[in-house]
Structures are given as C-alpha cells and as structure tokens.
C-alpha positions as protocol buffer text, in pm:
chain_id: "A"
residue {
  index: 1
  type: MET
  ca { x: 15 y: 1 z: -1 }
}
residue {
  index: 2
  type: THR
  ca { x: 137 y: 341 z: -106 }
}
residue {
  index: 3
  type: ALA
  ca { x: 200 y: 575 z: 181 }
}
residue {
  index: 4
  type: ILE
  ca { x: -20 y: 924 z: 225 }
}
residue {
  index: 5
  type: ARG
  ca { x: 213 y: 1212 z: 145 }
}
residue {
  index: 6
  type: LEU
  ca { x: 154 y: 1460 z: 374 }
}
residue {
  index: 7
  type: LEU
  ca { x: 279 y: 1824 z: 442 }
}
residue {
  index: 8
  type: LEU
  ca { x: 252 y: 1986 z: 803 }
}
residue {
  index: 9
  type: VAL
  ca { x: 237 y: 2361 z: 827 }
}
residue {
  index: 10
  type: ASP
  ca { x: 223 y: 2570 z: 1153 }
}
residue {
  index: 11
  type: ASP
  ca { x: 425 y: 2823 z: 1265 }
}
residue {
  index: 12
  type: ASP
  ca { x: 449 y: 2683 z: 1619 }
}
residue {
  index: 13
  type: PRO
  ca { x: 741 y: 2429 z: 1587 }
}
residue {
  index: 14
  type: LEU
  ca { x: 634 y: 2257 z: 1914 }
}
residue {
  index: 15
  type: VAL
  ca { x: 300 y: 2177 z: 1706 }
}
residue {
  index: 16
  type: ARG
  ca { x: 457 y: 2087 z: 1437 }
}
residue {
  index: 17
  type: ALA
  ca { x: 680 y: 1834 z: 1622 }
}
residue {
  index: 18
  type: GLY
  ca { x: 370 y: 1701 z: 1772 }
}
residue {
  index: 19
  type: LEU
  ca { x: 172 y: 1615 z: 1469 }
}
residue {
  index: 20
  type: ALA
  ca { x: 490 y: 1487 z: 1287 }
}
residue {
  index: 21
  type: LEU
  ca { x: 539 y: 1230 z: 1613 }
}
residue {
  index: 22
  type: MET
  ca { x: 177 y: 1144 z: 1577 }
}
residue {
  index: 23
  type: LEU
  ca { x: 126 y: 1143 z: 1216 }
}
residue {
  index: 24
  type: GLY
  ca { x: 461 y: 999 z: 1147 }
}
residue {
  index: 25
  type: GLY
  ca { x: 365 y: 648 z: 1378 }
}
residue {
  index: 26
  type: ALA
  ca { x: 107 y: 559 z: 1144 }
}
residue {
  index: 27
  type: GLU
  ca { x: 235 y: 295 z: 908 }
}
residue {
  index: 28
  type: ASP
  ca { x: 35 y: 436 z: 595 }
}
residue {
  index: 29
  type: ILE
  ca { x: 166 y: 834 z: 626 }
}
residue {
  index: 30
  type: GLU
  ca { x: 486 y: 959 z: 544 }
}
residue {
  index: 31
  type: ILE
  ca { x: 567 y: 1264 z: 662 }
}
residue {
  index: 32
  type: VAL
  ca { x: 727 y: 1454 z: 323 }
}
residue {
  index: 33
  type: GLY
  ca { x: 767 y: 1828 z: 451 }
}
residue {
  index: 34
  type: GLU
  ca { x: 733 y: 2102 z: 710 }
}
residue {
  index: 35
  type: ALA
  ca { x: 668 y: 2466 z: 703 }
}
residue {
  index: 36
  type: ALA
  ca { x: 645 y: 2730 z: 944 }
}
residue {
  index: 37
  type: ASP
  ca { x: 452 y: 2992 z: 745 }
}
residue {
  index: 38
  type: GLY
  ca { x: 231 y: 2972 z: 428 }
}
residue {
  index: 39
  type: GLU
  ca { x: 433 y: 3161 z: 239 }
}
residue {
  index: 40
  type: GLN
  ca { x: 681 y: 2828 z: 191 }
}
residue {
  index: 41
  type: VAL
  ca { x: 356 y: 2606 z: 100 }
}
residue {
  index: 42
  type: ALA
  ca { x: 372 y: 2663 z: -269 }
}
residue {
  index: 43
  type: ALA
  ca { x: 769 y: 2583 z: -293 }
}
residue {
  index: 44
  type: LEU
  ca { x: 718 y: 2278 z: -69 }
}
residue {
  index: 45
  type: VAL
  ca { x: 425 y: 2158 z: -233 }
}
residue {
  index: 46
  type: GLU
  ca { x: 633 y: 2144 z: -575 }
}
residue {
  index: 47
  type: GLN
  ca { x: 935 y: 1963 z: -424 }
}
residue {
  index: 48
  type: THR
  ca { x: 747 y: 1693 z: -210 }
}
residue {
  index: 49
  type: ARG
  ca { x: 408 y: 1655 z: -395 }
}
residue {
  index: 50
  type: PRO
  ca { x: 219 y: 1608 z: -100 }
}
residue {
  index: 51
  type: ASP
  ca { x: -118 y: 1421 z: -101 }
}
residue {
  index: 52
  type: VAL
  ca { x: -268 y: 1606 z: 204 }
}
residue {
  index: 53
  type: VAL
  ca { x: -156 y: 1951 z: 367 }
}
residue {
  index: 54
  type: LEU
  ca { x: -251 y: 2003 z: 715 }
}
residue {
  index: 55
  type: MET
  ca { x: -290 y: 2381 z: 739 }
}
residue {
  index: 56
  type: ASP
  ca { x: -277 y: 2590 z: 1084 }
}
residue {
  index: 57
  type: ILE
  ca { x: -479 y: 2906 z: 997 }
}
residue {
  index: 58
  type: ARG
  ca { x: -318 y: 3172 z: 1197 }
}
residue {
  index: 59
  type: MET
  ca { x: 29 y: 3258 z: 1056 }
}
residue {
  index: 60
  type: PRO
  ca { x: 219 y: 3559 z: 1080 }
}
residue {
  index: 61
  type: VAL
  ca { x: 339 y: 3608 z: 706 }
}
residue {
  index: 62
  type: VAL
  ca { x: 54 y: 3431 z: 504 }
}
residue {
  index: 63
  type: ASP
  ca { x: -203 y: 3274 z: 657 }
}
residue {
  index: 64
  type: GLY
  ca { x: -315 y: 2967 z: 589 }
}
residue {
  index: 65
  type: LEU
  ca { x: -681 y: 3073 z: 427 }
}
residue {
  index: 66
  type: THR
  ca { x: -443 y: 3271 z: 187 }
}
residue {
  index: 67
  type: ALA
  ca { x: -237 y: 2972 z: 115 }
}
residue {
  index: 68
  type: THR
  ca { x: -529 y: 2716 z: 111 }
}
residue {
  index: 69
  type: GLU
  ca { x: -671 y: 2960 z: -171 }
}
residue {
  index: 70
  type: GLN
  ca { x: -365 y: 2941 z: -387 }
}
residue {
  index: 71
  type: LEU
  ca { x: -291 y: 2594 z: -363 }
}
residue {
  index: 72
  type: ARG
  ca { x: -614 y: 2476 z: -453 }
}
residue {
  index: 73
  type: GLY
  ca { x: -639 y: 2718 z: -773 }
}
residue {
  index: 74
  type: ARG
  ca { x: -337 y: 2488 z: -836 }
}
residue {
  index: 75
  type: PRO
  ca { x: -406 y: 2211 z: -1113 }
}
residue {
  index: 76
  type: ASP
  ca { x: -342 y: 1878 z: -937 }
}
residue {
  index: 77
  type: ALA
  ca { x: -376 y: 2069 z: -624 }
}
residue {
  index: 78
  type: PRO
  ca { x: -305 y: 1804 z: -242 }
}
residue {
  index: 79
  type: GLU
  ca { x: -627 y: 1779 z: -33 }
}
residue {
  index: 80
  type: VAL
  ca { x: -609 y: 2035 z: 233 }
}
residue {
  index: 81
  type: VAL
  ca { x: -694 y: 1969 z: 615 }
}
residue {
  index: 82
  type: VAL
  ca { x: -719 y: 2320 z: 814 }
}
residue {
  index: 83
  type: LEU
  ca { x: -579 y: 2287 z: 1195 }
}
residue {
  index: 84
  type: THR
  ca { x: -786 y: 2549 z: 1384 }
}
residue {
  index: 85
  type: THR
  ca { x: -829 y: 2616 z: 1750 }
}
residue {
  index: 86
  type: PHE
  ca { x: -1210 y: 2763 z: 1666 }
}
residue {
  index: 87
  type: HIS
  ca { x: -1497 y: 2549 z: 1656 }
}
residue {
  index: 88
  type: ALA
  ca { x: -1714 y: 2806 z: 1453 }
}
residue {
  index: 89
  type: ASP
  ca { x: -1489 y: 3072 z: 1285 }
}
residue {
  index: 90
  type: ALA
  ca { x: -1572 y: 3279 z: 963 }
}
residue {
  index: 91
  type: GLN
  ca { x: -1198 y: 3189 z: 865 }
}
residue {
  index: 92
  type: VAL
  ca { x: -1281 y: 2824 z: 875 }
}
residue {
  index: 93
  type: LEU
  ca { x: -1600 y: 2887 z: 611 }
}
residue {
  index: 94
  type: ARG
  ca { x: -1352 y: 3060 z: 410 }
}
residue {
  index: 95
  type: ALA
  ca { x: -1116 y: 2793 z: 396 }
}
residue {
  index: 96
  type: LEU
  ca { x: -1403 y: 2557 z: 306 }
}
residue {
  index: 97
  type: ARG
  ca { x: -1504 y: 2806 z: 34 }
}
residue {
  index: 98
  type: ALA
  ca { x: -1137 y: 2782 z: -101 }
}
residue {
  index: 99
  type: GLY
  ca { x: -1161 y: 2409 z: -154 }
}
residue {
  index: 100
  type: ALA
  ca { x: -1018 y: 2276 z: 165 }
}
residue {
  index: 101
  type: ALA
  ca { x: -1155 y: 1925 z: 237 }
}
residue {
  index: 102
  type: GLY
  ca { x: -1259 y: 2009 z: 628 }
}
residue {
  index: 103
  type: PHE
  ca { x: -1116 y: 2089 z: 953 }
}
residue {
  index: 104
  type: VAL
  ca { x: -971 y: 1946 z: 1240 }
}
residue {
  index: 105
  type: LEU
  ca { x: -936 y: 2152 z: 1599 }
}
residue {
  index: 106
  type: LYS
  ca { x: -575 y: 2110 z: 1748 }
}
residue {
  index: 107
  type: ASP
  ca { x: -720 y: 1970 z: 2055 }
}
residue {
  index: 108
  type: THR
  ca { x: -886 y: 1684 z: 1844 }
}
residue {
  index: 109
  type: ALA
  ca { x: -757 y: 1331 z: 1980 }
}
residue {
  index: 110
  type: PRO
  ca { x: -447 y: 1224 z: 1798 }
}
residue {
  index: 111
  type: ALA
  ca { x: -618 y: 867 z: 1665 }
}
residue {
  index: 112
  type: GLU
  ca { x: -902 y: 1095 z: 1480 }
}
residue {
  index: 113
  type: ILE
  ca { x: -639 y: 1354 z: 1343 }
}
residue {
  index: 114
  type: VAL
  ca { x: -493 y: 1056 z: 1166 }
}
residue {
  index: 115
  type: GLU
  ca { x: -818 y: 921 z: 1102 }
}
residue {
  index: 116
  type: ALA
  ca { x: -899 y: 1264 z: 917 }
}
residue {
  index: 117
  type: VAL
  ca { x: -597 y: 1244 z: 723 }
}
residue {
  index: 118
  type: ARG
  ca { x: -701 y: 878 z: 576 }
}
residue {
  index: 119
  type: ARG
  ca { x: -1014 y: 985 z: 517 }
}
residue {
  index: 120
  type: VAL
  ca { x: -890 y: 1317 z: 307 }
}
residue {
  index: 121
  type: ALA
  ca { x: -661 y: 1095 z: 105 }
}
residue {
  index: 122
  type: ALA
  ca { x: -941 y: 888 z: 22 }
}
residue {
  index: 123
  type: GLY
  ca { x: -1166 y: 1141 z: -138 }
}
residue {
  index: 124
  type: ASP
  ca { x: -1404 y: 1198 z: 173 }
}
residue {
  index: 125
  type: PRO
  ca { x: -1432 y: 1545 z: 337 }
}
residue {
  index: 126
  type: VAL
  ca { x: -1371 y: 1497 z: 677 }
}
residue {
  index: 127
  type: LEU
  ca { x: -1659 y: 1766 z: 751 }
}
residue {
  index: 128
  type: SER
  ca { x: -2021 y: 1675 z: 670 }
}
residue {
  index: 129
  type: PRO
  ca { x: -2228 y: 1944 z: 493 }
}
residue {
  index: 130
  type: ALA
  ca { x: -2507 y: 1895 z: 784 }
}
residue {
  index: 131
  type: VAL
  ca { x: -2211 y: 2029 z: 1025 }
}
residue {
  index: 132
  type: THR
  ca { x: -2114 y: 2275 z: 759 }
}
residue {
  index: 133
  type: ARG
  ca { x: -2465 y: 2413 z: 750 }
}
residue {
  index: 134
  type: ARG
  ca { x: -2452 y: 2436 z: 1153 }
}
residue {
  index: 135
  type: LEU
  ca { x: -2104 y: 2608 z: 1124 }
}
residue {
  index: 136
  type: MET
  ca { x: -2280 y: 2874 z: 896 }
}
residue {
  index: 137
  type: ASP
  ca { x: -2586 y: 2927 z: 1099 }
}
residue {
  index: 138
  type: ARG
  ca { x: -2336 y: 3014 z: 1368 }
}
residue {
  index: 139
  type: THR
  ca { x: -2160 y: 3255 z: 1215 }
}
residue {
  index: 140
  type: ALA
  ca { x: -2422 y: 3430 z: 1037 }
}
residue {
  index: 141
  type: ALA
  ca { x: -2457 y: 3707 z: 1289 }
}
residue {
  index: 142
  type: THR
  ca { x: -2147 y: 3793 z: 1213 }
}
residue {
  index: 143
  type: ALA
  ca { x: -2088 y: 3764 z: 850 }
}
residue {
  index: 144
  type: ASP
  ca { x: -2411 y: 3864 z: 715 }
}
residue {
  index: 145
  type: THR
  ca { x: -2313 y: 4174 z: 498 }
}
residue {
  index: 146
  type: GLY
  ca { x: -2264 y: 4085 z: 156 }
}
residue {
  index: 147
  type: ALA
  ca { x: -2517 y: 3803 z: 191 }
}
residue {
  index: 148
  type: ASP
  ca { x: -2765 y: 3929 z: -59 }
}
residue {
  index: 149
  type: PRO
  ca { x: -2505 y: 3953 z: -364 }
}
residue {
  index: 150
  type: ARG
  ca { x: -2370 y: 3629 z: -260 }
}
residue {
  index: 151
  type: ARG
  ca { x: -2716 y: 3474 z: -251 }
}
residue {
  index: 152
  type: ALA
  ca { x: -2730 y: 3614 z: -608 }
}
residue {
  index: 153
  type: ALA
  ca { x: -2424 y: 3452 z: -741 }
}
residue {
  index: 154
  type: ALA
  ca { x: -2482 y: 3148 z: -568 }
}
residue {
  index: 155
  type: LEU
  ca { x: -2829 y: 3135 z: -761 }
}
residue {
  index: 156
  type: GLU
  ca { x: -2692 y: 3208 z: -1082 }
}
residue {
  index: 157
  type: ARG
  ca { x: -2407 y: 2924 z: -1035 }
}
residue {
  index: 158
  type: LEU
  ca { x: -2670 y: 2669 z: -964 }
}
residue {
  index: 159
  type: GLU
  ca { x: -2910 y: 2764 z: -1276 }
}
residue {
  index: 160
  type: ALA
  ca { x: -2614 y: 2544 z: -1505 }
}
residue {
  index: 161
  type: LEU
  ca { x: -2801 y: 2229 z: -1299 }
}
residue {
  index: 162
  type: GLY
  ca { x: -3101 y: 2049 z: -1444 }
}
residue {
  index: 163
  type: ASP
  ca { x: -3397 y: 2012 z: -1200 }
}
residue {
  index: 164
  type: ARG
  ca { x: -3297 y: 1657 z: -1076 }
}
residue {
  index: 165
  type: GLU
  ca { x: -2912 y: 1786 z: -1008 }
}
residue {
  index: 166
  type: ARG
  ca { x: -3098 y: 2056 z: -817 }
}
residue {
  index: 167
  type: GLU
  ca { x: -3267 y: 1856 z: -563 }
}
residue {
  index: 168
  type: VAL
  ca { x: -2954 y: 1620 z: -521 }
}
residue {
  index: 169
  type: ALA
  ca { x: -2780 y: 1923 z: -469 }
}
residue {
  index: 170
  type: VAL
  ca { x: -3023 y: 2027 z: -178 }
}
residue {
  index: 171
  type: ALA
  ca { x: -3000 y: 1687 z: -25 }
}
residue {
  index: 172
  type: VAL
  ca { x: -2626 y: 1710 z: -13 }
}
residue {
  index: 173
  type: GLY
  ca { x: -2703 y: 2034 z: 157 }
}
residue {
  index: 174
  type: ARG
  ca { x: -2910 y: 1881 z: 406 }
}
residue {
  index: 175
  type: GLY
  ca { x: -2624 y: 1647 z: 489 }
}
residue {
  index: 176
  type: LEU
  ca { x: -2736 y: 1314 z: 312 }
}
residue {
  index: 177
  type: PRO
  ca { x: -2529 y: 1054 z: 184 }
}
residue {
  index: 178
  type: ASN
  ca { x: -2574 y: 902 z: -134 }
}
residue {
  index: 179
  type: ALA
  ca { x: -2814 y: 613 z: -8 }
}
residue {
  index: 180
  type: ALA
  ca { x: -3034 y: 833 z: 179 }
}
residue {
  index: 181
  type: ILE
  ca { x: -3033 y: 1112 z: -126 }
}
residue {
  index: 182
  type: ALA
  ca { x: -3085 y: 775 z: -340 }
}
residue {
  index: 183
  type: ARG
  ca { x: -3411 y: 660 z: -121 }
}
residue {
  index: 184
  type: ASP
  ca { x: -3577 y: 1016 z: -83 }
}
residue {
  index: 185
  type: LEU
  ca { x: -3561 y: 1112 z: -422 }
}
residue {
  index: 186
  type: TYR
  ca { x: -3649 y: 749 z: -564 }
}
residue {
  index: 187
  type: MET
  ca { x: -3312 y: 661 z: -779 }
}
residue {
  index: 188
  type: SER
  ca { x: -3045 y: 435 z: -763 }
}
residue {
  index: 189
  type: VAL
  ca { x: -2756 y: 499 z: -534 }
}
residue {
  index: 190
  type: ALA
  ca { x: -2539 y: 481 z: -853 }
}
residue {
  index: 191
  type: THR
  ca { x: -2738 y: 738 z: -995 }
}
residue {
  index: 192
  type: ALA
  ca { x: -2728 y: 978 z: -656 }
}
residue {
  index: 193
  type: LYS
  ca { x: -2394 y: 942 z: -686 }
}
residue {
  index: 194
  type: ALA
  ca { x: -2348 y: 986 z: -1061 }
}
residue {
  index: 195
  type: HIS
  ca { x: -2542 y: 1302 z: -1025 }
}
residue {
  index: 196
  type: VAL
  ca { x: -2320 y: 1449 z: -755 }
}
residue {
  index: 197
  type: SER
  ca { x: -2000 y: 1395 z: -954 }
}
residue {
  index: 198
  type: ARG
  ca { x: -2222 y: 1620 z: -1234 }
}
residue {
  index: 199
  type: ILE
  ca { x: -2269 y: 1865 z: -997 }
}
residue {
  index: 200
  type: LEU
  ca { x: -1912 y: 1914 z: -892 }
}
residue {
  index: 201
  type: THR
  ca { x: -1793 y: 1914 z: -1260 }
}
residue {
  index: 202
  type: LYS
  ca { x: -2056 y: 2129 z: -1361 }
}
residue {
  index: 203
  type: LEU
  ca { x: -1999 y: 2396 z: -1084 }
}
residue {
  index: 204
  type: ASP
  ca { x: -1617 y: 2324 z: -1062 }
}
residue {
  index: 205
  type: LEU
  ca { x: -1662 y: 2233 z: -728 }
}
residue {
  index: 206
  type: ASN
  ca { x: -1405 y: 2022 z: -494 }
}
residue {
  index: 207
  type: ASN
  ca { x: -1630 y: 1809 z: -278 }
}
residue {
  index: 208
  type: ARG
  ca { x: -1969 y: 1767 z: -127 }
}
residue {
  index: 209
  type: VAL
  ca { x: -1909 y: 2016 z: 166 }
}
residue {
  index: 210
  type: GLN
  ca { x: -1878 y: 2319 z: -107 }
}
residue {
  index: 211
  type: ILE
  ca { x: -2207 y: 2192 z: -246 }
}
residue {
  index: 212
  type: ALA
  ca { x: -2395 y: 2246 z: 67 }
}
residue {
  index: 213
  type: LEU
  ca { x: -2249 y: 2568 z: 100 }
}
residue {
  index: 214
  type: LEU
  ca { x: -2338 y: 2692 z: -222 }
}
residue {
  index: 215
  type: ALA
  ca { x: -2687 y: 2547 z: -159 }
}
residue {
  index: 216
  type: HIS
  ca { x: -2682 y: 2742 z: 147 }
}
residue {
  index: 217
  type: ASP
  ca { x: -2587 y: 3053 z: 35 }
}
residue {
  index: 218
  type: ALA
  ca { x: -2841 y: 3029 z: -227 }
}
residue {
  index: 219
  type: GLY
  ca { x: -3101 y: 2989 z: 38 }
}
residue {
  index: 220
  type: LEU
  ca { x: -3206 y: 2665 z: -63 }
}
residue {
  index: 221
  type: LEU
  ca { x: -3186 y: 2503 z: 244 }
}
residue {
  index: 222
  type: ASP
  ca { x: -3417 y: 2796 z: 442 }
}
residue {
  index: 223
  type: ASP
  ca { x: -3723 y: 2576 z: 410 }
}
residue {
  index: 224
  type: GLU
  ca { x: -3528 y: 2246 z: 514 }
}
residue {
  index: 225
  type: SER
  ca { x: -3398 y: 2096 z: 819 }
}
residue {
  index: 226
  type: ALA
  ca { x: -3086 y: 1983 z: 883 }
}
residue {
  index: 227
  type: ASP
  ca { x: -3055 y: 1600 z: 862 }
}
residue {
  index: 228
  type: PRO
  ca { x: -2895 y: 1465 z: 1178 }
}
residue {
  index: 229
  type: GLU
  ca { x: -2699 y: 1179 z: 987 }
}
residue {
  index: 230
  type: GLU
  ca { x: -2368 y: 1300 z: 883 }
}
residue {
  index: 231
  type: THR
  ca { x: -2147 y: 1182 z: 601 }
}
C-alpha cells in the first residue's frame, strides 16, 4: 500500500513536532515536509508532491486561508485539512469555500487526526454538509454583510444544473449521503452518485462540502431542516 504523503504547515515548532510524532507513527502516512508559514507552501508542494496538506489558519506572514486559496487554485492540487483552535469561525468557512476538504481542531484526539488525513486522502471530506450548515448558521450573525450578493451569485451558478441535479444539491446540503439521497429521491445509489459527480463537474467544485455551502448561500435550505445523519 502506498503511503499517504503529508505536508505539515504550522508556525509553532512544538505543534509541528507533536503532529509529526503523532502522524509519522502511522504506517500508512509519510511526513514529506514541514513549513513554518504559508509563504513556504507553494515551493514545498512543488518539491514534495504531498497528497494532503495539514494547514494552520493563523500564521504571521501568509496565513493558512490565503495559502489554501492559492494552493487549491493549482492544477492537481493536494487536499487541504485546516487546523484551528476555533469551533465556529468565519475563517474556517472561507477555507472551505476555497476548497479545503474540512477542518480539525488542534485539541482533537490524535487517532481522529490520523483518521481525518486518511479520509481526505481517500476523497472523503472530514466535515459533513450538515456540520457545515450548522457552522454557517452559527457565524451568520457576524458574516451577514454581503449576503444578498452572495445569494444572487450562488443562484446564478446553480442555473447550470438541471431540476434533478438541483434536488440532489439540496439533499447534499441537508447532509444526506448517497444512499439517503437515493431513498428520498427514488433513484438508485449509483444514479445519486452520478448526479453528485456531475454537479461537482458543472459547478467546478472540489467536494460535497462546497455543494452544501453553495446550496446554503442560494437560500435553498431555508425551508429544509438539516439531517442529523453525517457523511
């Protein structure tokens, strides 16, 4: 089995050392590099070709948000998992909008951080759409300026979808996995999966979390209750 190539980015050397010790002990994870600031990320990605980047948000020169946005704009970009000490932070949402596959808190149990890296490397986000919606709702009070332009822009993007794809996008926004989407919309699991793939391609999105964010921005979830089931 090929090891997951991981790049660590954090301005605190003690945090990096702890993460390297924790993650490097996993047989299927290889630490290929470390960076102390976001400005070093692009060059290190070129040199080390990681599969996953574990990225701190708050760094002194180039923060993790800017580094994530720059990184996810590259062809064949590695997946990014954001490290943060905040449970509900608008900065986390910005990272998710930029294409981060999720976030983990710095006080997360070591085994869960290892599992998060594995999941992202396998193509699964480490934050379910249902959790994303709750995060957005908790930060809405401090991030509602510009909400109307964002809604208009989201609705315009969603015009590229057919009616069935739009229904699937709403279901993803509710936090439903493919099996539940198939059940609720009376289709096969394979068809539900195909719809999700087409939505990602049509809207040039990276993952299901971004579908959920777009559906939320467009107001498609205003009359929906988030499903407690997480993907």
